N, C-alpha and C positions, 0 to 999 in steps of 0.2 A: 189814634194816639191822643192821650189826654194833654192838657195844656200845662202840666206841672213843670216840664223842662223848658218852657218858653218864657217864664217870668223870673227875672234875676233875683227878686226878693226871696224866692223860695229855695235858692241855691247858696250854699256857704261852704267854705273849706272844711274838710272832714267828712262830708256826706258821701255815702256810697251811691254811685250812679251808673247807669248804662248810657254810653255815648256812641255816636256813629262817627267813625274816623273819616277824614276826607276821602281816602281811597275806597271806603266801604259805602259811600253815599248811594251808589247805583244799586247795590244789593240790599242795603238796609241792615247789614250785619252789625250787631252791637258789641261793645267792649265794656267790661265792668271794671270799675276802679274807684279810688278815693279822690275827691276834688282837692287839688292843691291851690290853684289860682282860677279866678273868674276872669275871662278875657273879654267878654262882651261888656261894653260900657253902657249901652242903652238899657232901660228897665225891662224891655221884653224884645223877643226876636221871633219871627214866624217859623224859623227852622230849628229853634232851640238855642239856648244860651251856650256860647262857646267857652269851654273850660280846659285847663291843663290838669291831667291826673298826676298823682304822686309819682308815677313811673315815667312822666314826661310826655305821654301821648296827649294829643290835642284833638278835640272833637266837640260835637254839639250834643247836649243832654237830651235824651229821649225819655228816660224813666229815672225817677229818684227811688233808689232801692231802700236805703236805710231809713229808719224811723217809721216803718210800716210793718204791721204783722201780716203773715200769710193770710190771704182771703179778704183783706181789707180793700 
């Protein structure tokens, strides 16, 4: 996994991201959504920055989806 989801500076409301929900941590299954709130206060976190998606789900960012072209 890249470090993009571990640094708070790279995450802002409105970004499309893949997160791992608490109940999916064992499997690593990701859920895609739009960031509504950033819940982690520290500038970085080893397991990913915790966010709340627009639909209310909470999890840690694994991949930032928006702002990238396919193949980048």
